[in-house]
N, CA, C and O of each residue as an XYZ file, in Angstrom:
732
protein
N     -23.182      5.211    -12.375
C     -23.797      6.711    -12.512
C     -22.937      7.493    -13.480
O     -21.706      7.512    -13.500
N     -23.584      7.990    -14.101
C     -23.046      8.989    -15.268
C     -23.690     10.257    -15.096
O     -24.731     10.418    -14.458
N     -22.947     11.284    -15.768
C     -23.502     12.607    -15.881
C     -22.875     13.552    -14.823
O     -23.364     14.679    -14.750
N     -21.921     13.251    -14.051
C     -21.219     13.958    -13.155
C     -19.809     14.334    -14.031
O     -19.255     13.464    -14.703
N     -19.340     15.591    -13.956
C     -18.055     15.897    -14.489
C     -17.413     17.028    -13.667
O     -17.965     17.867    -12.954
N     -16.308     16.871    -13.903
C     -15.309     17.941    -13.099
C     -15.090     19.007    -13.968
O     -14.750     18.903    -15.147
N     -15.318     20.148    -13.280
C     -15.172     21.476    -14.254
C     -14.050     22.147    -14.051
O     -13.794     23.072    -14.822
N     -13.186     21.844    -13.027
C     -11.954     22.434    -12.707
C     -11.375     22.350    -11.265
O     -12.140     21.999    -10.367
N     -10.130     22.635    -10.990
C      -9.725     22.597     -9.889
C      -8.636     23.650     -9.504
O      -8.008     24.143    -10.441
N      -8.337     24.056     -8.211
C      -7.327     25.066     -7.941
C      -6.382     24.314     -6.744
O      -6.835     23.610     -5.842
N      -5.186     24.592     -6.933
C      -4.175     24.188     -5.961
C      -4.469     25.031     -4.932
O      -4.875     26.193     -4.974
N      -4.154     24.127     -3.738
C      -4.226     24.867     -2.333
C      -3.072     24.764     -1.779
O      -2.635     25.711     -1.126
N      -2.270     23.463     -1.945
C      -0.916     23.285     -1.523
C      -0.120     22.030     -2.200
O      -0.619     20.918     -2.378
N       0.926     22.332     -2.470
C       1.959     21.492     -3.202
C       2.794     21.051     -2.050
O       3.402     21.894     -1.391
N       2.863     19.760     -1.760
C       3.707     19.127     -0.801
C       4.918     18.375     -1.594
O       5.117     18.516     -2.800
N       5.579     17.674     -0.854
C       6.676     16.724     -1.428
C       6.115     15.667     -2.392
O       6.713     15.354     -3.422
N       4.993     15.151     -2.035
C       4.573     13.968     -2.991
C       3.165     14.433     -3.399
O       2.804     14.382     -4.575
N       2.406     14.870     -2.452
C       0.970     15.016     -2.607
C       0.674     16.483     -3.058
O       1.465     17.391     -2.805
N      -0.460     16.675     -3.715
C      -1.101     18.106     -3.802
C      -2.479     18.100     -3.307
O      -3.283     17.182     -3.474
N      -2.657     19.044     -2.772
C      -4.144     19.372     -2.146
C      -4.848     20.561     -3.076
O      -4.500     21.742     -3.091
N      -5.821     20.014     -3.773
C      -6.720     20.786     -4.354
C      -8.097     21.138     -4.039
O      -8.662     20.289     -3.349
N      -8.793     22.157     -4.354
C     -10.089     22.145     -4.415
C     -10.562     22.194     -5.788
O     -10.249     23.007     -6.659
N     -11.446     21.104     -5.864
C     -11.870     20.746     -7.277
C     -13.529     21.107     -7.292
O     -14.301     20.937     -6.348
N     -13.802     21.560     -8.405
C     -15.268     21.838     -8.744
C     -16.031     20.782     -9.536
O     -15.445     20.230    -10.467
N     -17.079     20.509     -9.295
C     -17.858     19.399    -10.203
C     -19.282     19.841    -10.404
O     -19.852     20.636     -9.657
N     -19.831     19.259    -11.487
C     -21.327     19.464    -11.897
C     -22.028     18.015    -11.752
O     -21.530     16.989    -12.216
N     -23.152     18.064    -11.102
C     -23.661     16.905    -10.829
C     -24.754     16.849    -12.228
O     -24.857     17.769    -13.039
N     -25.518     15.549    -12.282
C     -26.293     15.410    -13.515
C     -27.413     16.436    -13.720
O     -27.811     16.725    -14.849
N     -27.911     16.977    -12.605
C     -28.921     17.975    -12.779
C     -28.346     19.325    -12.910
O     -29.146     20.259    -12.958
N     -27.081     19.574    -12.976
C     -26.509     20.862    -13.288
C     -25.928     21.566    -12.025
O     -25.247     22.587    -12.118
N     -26.248     20.939    -10.783
C     -25.680     21.473     -9.460
C     -24.212     21.444     -9.290
O     -23.608     20.372     -9.333
N     -23.486     22.801     -9.060
C     -22.285     22.678     -8.909
C     -21.787     22.474     -7.355
O     -22.390     22.974     -6.406
N     -20.830     21.824     -7.251
C     -20.244     21.651     -5.785
C     -18.743     21.465     -6.034
O     -18.166     21.116     -7.064
N     -18.237     21.800     -4.774
C     -16.717     21.644     -4.591
C     -16.245     20.451     -3.510
O     -16.890     20.206     -2.490
N     -15.197     19.852     -3.837
C     -14.657     19.074     -2.929
C     -12.981     19.198     -2.622
O     -12.199     19.565     -3.499
N     -12.625     18.896     -1.473
C     -11.141     18.987     -1.425
C     -10.681     17.615     -1.634
O     -11.256     16.668     -1.098
N      -9.440     17.442     -2.562
C      -9.004     16.318     -3.007
C      -7.597     16.340     -2.865
O      -6.922     17.294     -3.253
N      -7.004     15.078     -2.190
C      -5.590     14.947     -2.304
C      -5.044     14.157     -3.618
O      -5.247     12.960     -3.820
N      -4.361     14.977     -4.426
C      -3.873     14.179     -5.612
C      -2.562     13.455     -5.156
O      -1.741     13.878     -4.343
N      -2.538     12.243     -5.867
C      -1.243     11.342     -5.334
C      -0.900     10.514     -6.453
O      -1.735     10.087     -7.250
N       0.452     10.266     -6.518
C       1.017      9.373     -7.477
C       0.423      7.837     -7.186
O       0.431      7.003     -8.092
N       0.015      7.591     -6.129
C      -0.322      6.434     -5.699
C       0.697      5.514     -4.953
O       1.760      6.008     -4.576
N       0.453      4.359     -4.754
C       1.404      3.545     -3.797
C       1.487      1.942     -4.259
O       0.657      1.540     -5.076
N       2.371      1.144     -3.794
C       2.398     -0.137     -4.018
C       2.410     -0.768     -2.626
O       2.675     -0.152     -1.594
N       2.082     -2.121     -2.713
C       2.284     -2.790     -1.380
C       2.448     -4.186     -1.702
O       1.761     -4.712     -2.577
N       3.375     -4.854     -1.002
C       3.770     -6.178     -1.399
C       3.443     -7.259     -0.308
O       3.841     -6.983      0.824
N       2.750     -8.499     -0.483
C       2.458     -9.356      0.627
C       3.606    -10.504      0.203
O       3.438    -11.399     -0.626
N       4.757    -10.256      0.950
C       6.029    -11.517      0.734
C       5.867    -12.688      1.402
O       5.950    -12.747      2.628
N       5.613    -13.757      0.613
C       5.104    -15.068      1.138
C       6.638    -16.075      0.938
O       7.329    -16.184     -0.075
N       6.804    -16.625      2.099
C       7.818    -17.881      2.092
C       7.159    -19.125      2.588
O       6.116    -19.069      3.239
N       7.739    -20.221      2.296
C       7.162    -21.455      2.679
C       8.394    -22.256      3.537
O       9.550    -22.485      3.182
N       7.799    -22.543      4.618
C       8.786    -23.345      5.630
C       8.971    -24.824      5.202
O       8.205    -25.303      4.366
N      10.016    -25.595      5.777
C      10.187    -26.922      5.505
C       8.878    -27.779      5.542
O       8.762    -28.680      4.711
N       7.854    -27.546      6.487
C       6.771    -28.086      6.242
C       5.706    -27.855      5.088
O       4.744    -28.587      4.856
N       6.015    -26.844      4.494
C       4.975    -26.431      3.405
C       4.149    -25.319      3.761
O       3.396    -24.849      2.908
N       4.203    -24.787      5.043
C       3.412    -23.895      5.705
C       3.728    -22.375      5.017
O       4.892    -21.973      5.010
N       2.833    -21.698      4.543
C       3.335    -20.279      3.921
C       3.332    -19.399      5.088
O       2.405    -19.415      5.897
N       4.328    -18.647      5.191
C       4.533    -17.513      5.999
C       4.491    -16.148      5.304
O       4.269    -16.002      4.102
N       4.719    -15.199      6.148
C       4.613    -13.587      5.492
C       5.421    -12.838      6.364
O       5.529    -13.000      7.580
N       6.084    -11.851      5.523
C       6.981    -10.896      6.449
C       6.326     -9.555      6.228
O       6.023     -9.020      5.161
N       6.174     -9.125      7.474
C       5.409     -8.006      7.686
C       6.451     -6.869      8.388
O       7.521     -7.233      8.874
N       6.101     -5.715      8.389
C       6.703     -4.675      9.165
C       5.899     -3.888     10.247
O       4.685     -3.683     10.238
N       6.776     -3.500     11.149
C       5.950     -2.865     12.380
C       6.731     -1.554     12.516
O       7.898     -1.591     12.904
N       6.068     -0.278     12.179
C       6.719      0.842     12.033
C       5.767      1.895     12.501
O       4.549      1.723     12.539
N       6.524      3.257     12.939
C       5.985      4.291     13.470
C       5.221      4.774     12.255
O       5.709      4.619     11.135
N       3.949      5.399     12.441
C       3.246      6.058     11.420
C       2.788      7.375     12.118
O       1.893      7.390     12.963
N       3.491      8.512     11.685
C       3.475      9.873     12.295
C       1.855     10.320     12.400
O       1.416     10.784     13.452
N       0.942     10.122     11.116
C      -0.460     10.535     10.961
C      -1.332     10.033     12.480
O      -2.210     10.672     13.060
N      -0.848      8.915     12.795
C      -1.512      8.185     13.889
C      -0.921      8.235     15.301
O      -1.459      7.920     16.362
N       0.297      8.698     15.072
C       1.571      8.941     16.247
C       1.401      7.426     17.087
O       1.145      7.376     18.291
N       1.569      6.361     16.319
C       1.385      5.048     16.735
C       2.176      4.041     15.789
O       2.490      4.376     14.648
N       2.484      2.780     16.323
C       3.255      1.866     15.536
C       2.173      1.039     14.997
O       1.303      0.520     15.697
N       2.264      0.935     13.708
C       1.382      0.006     12.906
C       2.037     -1.162     12.051
O       3.044     -1.109     11.345
N       1.313     -2.077     12.271
C       1.774     -3.361     11.677
C       1.288     -3.529     10.296
O       0.066     -3.480     10.153
N       2.105     -3.740      9.135
C       1.567     -3.872      7.975
C       2.495     -4.523      6.933
O       3.605     -4.888      7.320
N       2.114     -4.718      5.543
C       2.921     -5.371      4.607
C       3.680     -4.123      4.108
O       3.248     -2.972      4.044
N       5.091     -4.660      3.712
C       5.814     -3.465      2.944
C       5.189     -2.928      1.747
O       4.677     -3.601      0.852
N       5.278     -1.566      1.806
C       4.662     -0.691      0.895
C       5.393      0.597      0.567
O       6.276      0.961      1.344
N       5.138      1.259     -0.411
C       5.758      2.690     -0.444
C       5.000      3.379     -1.567
O       4.225      2.794     -2.324
N       5.301      4.718     -1.609
C       4.716      5.614     -2.640
C       5.458      5.460     -3.905
O       6.654      5.171     -3.908
N       4.744      5.653     -5.024
C       5.110      5.769     -6.314
C       5.749      7.049     -6.671
O       5.294      7.756     -7.570
N       6.767      7.355     -6.003
C       7.527      8.544     -5.967
C       8.516      8.760     -7.043
O       9.158      9.810     -7.077
N       8.676      7.835     -7.919
C       9.747      7.909     -9.047
C       8.717      8.151    -10.219
O       7.831      7.362    -10.549
N       8.987      9.388    -10.795
C       7.855      9.345    -12.142
C       8.299      8.435    -13.173
O       9.459      8.172    -13.488
N       7.106      7.944    -13.709
C       7.313      6.929    -14.828
C       7.594      5.576    -14.433
O       7.451      4.690    -15.275
N       8.012      5.264    -13.157
C       8.438      4.057    -12.747
C       7.278      2.989    -12.792
O       6.352      3.261    -12.028
N       7.150      1.963    -13.441
C       6.069      1.170    -13.547
C       5.818      0.523    -11.993
O       6.829      0.178    -11.382
N       4.690      0.377    -11.438
C       4.353     -0.243    -10.100
C       5.103     -1.447     -9.843
O       5.643     -1.580     -8.745
N       5.205     -2.397    -10.783
C       5.960     -3.527    -10.421
C       7.444     -3.488    -10.020
O       7.992     -4.232     -9.207
N       8.051     -2.396    -10.798
C       9.398     -1.931    -10.490
C       9.437     -1.315     -8.970
O      10.359     -1.545     -8.187
N       8.371     -0.550     -8.691
C       8.426      0.144     -7.274
C       8.050     -0.860     -6.437
O       8.644     -0.817     -5.360
N       7.289     -1.728     -6.556
C       7.071     -2.973     -5.474
C       8.378     -3.731     -5.562
O       8.713     -4.179     -4.466
N       9.101     -3.966     -6.422
C      10.431     -4.757     -6.036
C      11.458     -3.963     -5.332
O      12.268     -4.511     -4.584
N      11.453     -2.585     -5.562
C      12.287     -1.897     -4.839
C      11.928     -1.644     -3.452
O      12.777     -1.610     -2.561
N      10.488     -1.438     -3.222
C      10.231     -1.292     -2.016
C      10.612     -2.709     -0.852
O      11.054     -2.685      0.297
N      10.295     -3.629     -1.566
C      10.615     -4.980     -0.931
C      12.193     -5.059     -0.503
O      12.554     -5.474      0.598
N      12.855     -4.719     -1.266
C      14.261     -4.753     -0.835
C      14.581     -3.654      0.188
O      15.269     -3.937      1.168
N      14.108     -2.402     -0.001
C      14.304     -1.413      1.022
C      13.876     -1.574      2.389
O      14.614     -1.343      3.347
N      12.407     -2.062      2.498
C      12.051     -2.229      3.683
C      12.344     -3.637      4.319
O      12.511     -3.645      5.539
N      12.418     -4.700      3.713
C      12.465     -6.007      4.191
C      13.890     -6.762      3.897
O      14.268     -7.610      4.705
N      14.568     -6.501      2.908
C      15.762     -7.040      2.350
C      15.459     -8.223      1.633
O      16.276     -9.143      1.661
N      14.365     -8.340      0.971
C      14.260     -9.476     -0.116
C      14.040     -9.111     -1.491
O      13.469     -8.057     -1.769
N      14.505    -10.011     -2.481
C      13.949     -9.846     -3.580
C      13.149    -10.969     -3.960
O      13.299    -12.117     -3.542
N      12.001    -10.438     -5.050
C      11.050    -11.357     -5.363
C      11.413    -12.070     -6.687
O      11.816    -11.410     -7.645
N      11.279    -13.372     -6.746
C      11.540    -14.166     -7.727
C      10.270    -14.097     -8.807
O      10.343    -14.246    -10.027
N       9.222    -13.859     -8.093
C       7.916    -13.842     -8.768
C       6.845    -12.682     -8.352
O       6.532    -12.766     -7.165
N       6.292    -11.752     -8.975
C       5.200    -10.980     -8.363
C       3.935    -11.375     -9.152
O       3.893    -11.571    -10.367
N       2.845    -11.467     -8.224
C       1.580    -11.583     -8.877
C       0.520    -10.464     -8.264
O       0.335    -10.246     -7.067
N      -0.092     -9.846     -9.320
C      -0.909     -8.819     -9.071
C      -2.075     -9.143     -8.447
O      -2.763    -10.008     -8.988
N      -2.506     -8.585     -7.304
C      -3.635     -8.813     -6.330
C      -4.776     -8.046     -6.757
O      -5.751     -8.638     -7.220
N      -4.761     -6.713     -6.645
C      -5.701     -5.763     -6.797
C      -4.985     -4.427     -6.887
O      -3.884     -4.127     -6.425
N      -5.898     -3.643     -7.625
C      -5.646     -2.066     -7.448
C      -6.580     -1.533     -6.631
O      -7.742     -1.420     -7.022
N      -6.147     -1.096     -5.256
C      -7.217     -0.734     -4.254
C      -7.311      0.785     -4.209
O      -6.334      1.515     -4.374
N      -8.645      1.247     -3.955
C      -8.730      2.734     -3.686
C      -8.691      2.817     -2.036
O      -9.627      2.389     -1.362
N      -7.705      3.316     -1.552
C      -7.640      3.218     -0.181
C      -8.495      4.116      0.729
O      -8.794      3.770      1.872
N      -8.942      5.475      0.090
C      -9.792      6.422      0.643
C     -10.351      7.342     -0.331
O      -9.985      8.513     -0.420
N     -11.334      6.750     -1.135
C     -11.924      7.640     -2.143
C     -12.854      8.708     -1.713
O     -13.462      9.307     -2.600
N     -13.020      8.982     -0.663
C     -13.724     10.128     -0.232
C     -12.806     11.268     -0.167
O     -13.315     12.387     -0.103
N     -11.458     11.149     -0.174
C     -10.402     12.211     -0.055
C      -9.373     12.445     -1.079
O      -8.870     13.532     -1.362
N      -9.049     10.990     -1.740
C      -7.949     11.235     -2.523
C      -8.116     10.256     -3.807
O      -8.851      9.269     -3.836
N      -7.312     10.711     -4.836
C      -7.366      9.861     -6.048
C      -6.333      8.797     -6.125
O      -6.098      8.233     -7.193
N      -5.693      8.500     -4.995
C      -4.556      7.533     -4.844
C      -5.131      6.030     -4.937
O      -6.121      5.579     -4.360
N      -4.212      5.348     -5.852
C      -4.430      4.030     -6.062
C      -3.356      3.275     -5.405
O      -2.216      3.731     -5.488
N      -3.585      2.057     -4.688
C      -2.579      1.326     -4.226
C      -2.581     -0.145     -4.937
O      -3.476     -0.978     -4.789
N      -1.402     -0.306     -5.743
C      -1.475     -1.593     -6.246
C      -0.773     -2.656     -5.370
O       0.341     -2.395     -4.914
N      -1.320     -3.746     -5.132
C      -0.931     -4.644     -4.242
C      -0.569     -6.003     -4.878
O      -1.380     -6.619     -5.570
N       0.711     -6.460     -4.612
C       1.120     -7.729     -5.264
C       1.471     -8.870     -4.158
O       1.709     -8.758     -2.956
N       1.426     -9.818     -4.866
C       1.898    -11.133     -4.052
C       3.369    -11.392     -4.332
O       3.580    -11.673     -5.512
N       4.320    -11.370     -3.633
C       5.624    -12.016     -4.045
C       5.986    -13.309     -3.477
O       5.586    -13.649     -2.364
N       6.633    -13.945     -4.114
C       6.881    -15.256     -3.936
C       8.526    -15.609     -4.486
O       9.169    -14.757     -5.099
N       9.090    -16.985     -4.169
C      10.353    -17.121     -4.419
C      11.310    -16.092     -4.181
O      11.976    -15.537     -5.055
N      11.357    -15.804     -2.638
C      11.979    -14.692     -2.148
C      13.364    -14.883     -1.849
O      13.657    -15.836     -1.127
N      14.296    -14.106     -2.300
C      15.852    -14.316     -2.021
C      16.211    -13.261     -1.016
O      15.763    -12.134     -1.227
N      17.002    -13.475      0.115
C      17.642    -12.348      0.935
C      18.472    -11.686      0.172
O      19.208    -12.219     -0.657
N      18.389    -10.161      0.466
C      19.434     -9.427     -0.204
C      19.823     -8.246      1.027
O      19.261     -8.158      2.119
N      20.768     -7.514      0.597
C      20.847     -6.190      1.652
C      19.710     -5.190      1.656
O      19.373     -4.565      0.650
N      19.113     -5.069      2.898
C      18.141     -4.187      3.062
C      18.783     -2.757      2.797
O      19.922     -2.393      3.087
N      17.655     -1.956      2.103
C      18.110     -0.573      1.981
C      17.207      0.589      2.467
O      16.624      1.368      1.714
N      17.167      0.606      3.805
C      16.013      1.513      4.627
C      16.340      2.738      4.252
O      17.507      3.075      4.056
N      15.212      3.606      4.102
C      15.098      4.986      3.686
C      14.356      5.681      4.860
O      13.251      5.266      5.211
N      14.954      6.734      5.469
C      14.148      7.577      6.402
C      14.280      7.036      7.628
O      14.754      5.904      7.731
N      13.848      7.823      8.845
C      13.835      7.433     10.224
C      12.883      6.168     10.476
O      13.276      5.217     11.152
N      11.696      6.208      9.935
C      10.691      5.341     10.073
C      11.074      3.665      9.705
O      10.844      2.656     10.371
N      11.695      3.814      8.475
C      12.217      2.535      8.173
C      13.599      2.068      8.788
O      13.949      0.889      8.726
N      14.291      2.955      9.326
C      15.540      2.725      9.926
C      15.153      2.014     11.143
O      15.767      1.017     11.522
N      14.095      2.529     11.799
C      13.811      1.920     13.253
C      12.491      0.932     13.142
O      11.872      0.649     14.168
N      12.097      0.431     11.888
C      11.144     -0.504     11.871
C      11.469     -1.982     12.304
O      12.585     -2.470     12.128
N      10.496     -2.615     12.841
C      10.778     -4.183     13.069
C      10.342     -4.789     11.943
O       9.348     -4.409     11.324
N      11.131     -5.856     11.584
C      10.539     -6.955     10.401
C      10.027     -8.102     11.093
O      10.750     -8.711     11.882
N       8.868     -8.445     10.872
C       8.382     -9.664     11.360
C       8.079    -10.848     10.342
O       7.561    -10.745      9.230
N       8.547    -12.050     11.015
C       8.128    -13.324     10.008
C       7.172    -14.065     10.919
O       7.458    -14.393     12.070
N       6.077    -14.292     10.354
C       5.077    -15.307     10.935
C       4.302    -16.011      9.908
O       4.389    -15.622      8.743
N       3.494    -17.086     10.238
C       2.665    -17.746      9.433
C       1.654    -16.684      8.808
O       1.280    -15.602      9.260
N       1.342    -17.324      7.651
C       0.100    -16.513      7.073
C      -1.268    -16.814      7.886
O      -2.148    -15.955      7.918
N      -1.389    -17.799      8.405
C      -2.629    -18.170      9.326
C      -2.657    -17.359     10.470
O      -3.730    -17.006     10.959
N      -1.413    -16.985     11.008
C      -1.391    -15.982     12.307
C      -1.639    -14.582     11.762
O      -2.340    -13.776     12.374
N      -1.059    -14.311     10.617
C      -1.152    -12.810     10.127
C      -2.607    -12.664      9.666
O      -3.065    -11.522      9.660
N      -3.340    -13.616      9.303
C      -4.872    -13.613      8.905
C      -5.483    -13.341     10.276
O      -6.237    -12.381     10.435
N      -5.159    -14.193     11.293
C      -5.547    -14.055     12.547
C      -5.614    -12.715     13.164
O      -6.627    -12.291     13.720
N      -4.425    -12.010     13.042
C      -4.229    -10.546     13.349
C      -5.156     -9.688     12.797
O      -5.608     -8.816     13.540
N      -5.558     -9.747     11.596
C      -6.448     -9.271     10.886
C      -7.761     -9.361     11.506
O      -8.339     -8.321     11.821
N      -8.351    -10.628     11.737
C      -9.577    -10.629     12.130
C      -9.726    -10.354     13.812
O     -10.843    -10.294     14.326
N      -8.788    -10.234     14.407
C      -8.866     -9.677     15.814
C      -8.465     -8.157     15.965
O      -8.467     -7.610     17.068
N      -8.126     -7.510     14.812
C      -8.029     -6.082     14.853
C      -6.600     -5.739     15.115
O      -6.312     -4.543     15.168
N      -5.597     -6.707     15.299
C      -4.304     -6.233     15.714
C      -3.466     -5.696     14.222
O      -2.555     -4.871     14.286
N      -3.836     -6.177     13.175
C      -3.596     -5.571     11.889
C      -4.821     -4.713     11.396
O      -5.901     -5.303     11.396
N      -4.804     -3.393     10.971
C      -5.924     -2.547     10.671
C      -5.738     -1.959      9.558
O      -6.715     -1.520      8.950
N      -4.595     -1.836      9.108
C      -4.046     -0.994      7.879
C      -4.747     -1.712      6.596
O      -4.578     -2.896      6.304
N      -5.440     -0.930      5.987
C      -6.323     -1.309      4.557
C      -5.713     -2.106      3.900
O      -6.018     -3.298      3.932
N      -4.563     -1.571      3.042
C      -3.670     -2.320      2.247
C      -3.214     -3.618      2.641
O      -3.141     -4.549      1.840
N      -2.885     -3.716      3.922
C      -2.462     -5.002      4.779
C      -3.571     -5.960      4.858
O      -3.430     -7.089      4.389
N      -4.694     -5.580      5.435
C      -5.919     -6.435      5.509
C      -6.106     -6.817      4.127
O      -6.162     -8.043      4.024
N      -6.225     -6.193      3.009
C      -6.692     -6.587      1.765
C      -5.796     -7.372      1.220
O      -6.208     -8.397      0.677
N      -4.461     -7.106      1.231
C      -3.419     -8.009      0.637
C      -3.327     -9.283      1.334
O      -3.109    -10.316      0.702
N      -3.503     -9.274      2.805
C      -3.197    -10.617      3.546
C      -4.685    -11.596      3.199
O      -4.554    -12.814      3.081
N      -5.804    -11.073      3.083
C      -6.939    -11.780      3.096
C      -7.049    -12.330      1.384
O      -7.620    -13.353      1.008
N      -6.431    -11.468      0.645
C      -6.437    -11.733     -0.747
C      -5.445    -12.883     -1.022
O      -5.774    -13.772     -1.807
N      -4.292    -12.903     -0.433
C      -3.113    -13.839     -0.660
C      -3.450    -15.096      0.003
O      -3.292    -16.158     -0.599
N      -3.935    -15.057      1.280
C      -4.610    -16.169      1.826
C      -5.485    -17.120      0.953
O      -5.246    -18.297      0.682
N      -6.619    -16.311      0.546
C      -7.516    -16.919     -0.241
C      -6.835    -17.533     -1.559
O      -7.098    -18.666     -1.960
N      -6.005    -16.736     -2.137
C      -5.241    -17.193     -3.373
C      -4.542    -18.666     -3.283
O      -4.580    -19.539     -4.150
N      -3.880    -18.721     -1.988
C      -2.998    -19.550     -1.782
C      -3.683    -20.819     -1.121
O      -3.032    -21.830     -0.857
N      -4.983    -20.703     -0.881
C      -5.767    -21.985     -0.253
C      -5.930    -23.084     -1.236
O      -6.504    -24.123     -0.910
């Protein structure tokens, strides 16, 4: 579809990371309309894979409290791209250390995901991390300080996706893509 154009936008709220704007657009037939948009620097997610002695791939997940849902969510390690100018691969490596205490020998780009295109311009870049080396974890904030780190087989993690135990979009996408790539 072509012919849509953004006419302008006005700031409604500037938060620590996100900006809420009301944007004005013009449709192909000239009709003007407004949409609220959350402007975001984006995020990264990492599917950290290890292989046991029998050659079975496993994955490291986190179980952490998420305030918007007032619930504990199981997900892959992830974080906001909150350091201006930092390449997404560098952010992914940093988040892996912060959240689960591993360095990746190798990062493979899986996908750039649009997590919620009806409300934000955020893009989540998802990587597969392999050749993991344990290092000191560097948790930031109360959610990370109180999170659980889970080690389970990739097969079990995919089962958790299909049964609805893992519902987080970046984790669902990352786990299914990683499982498919490693097949």
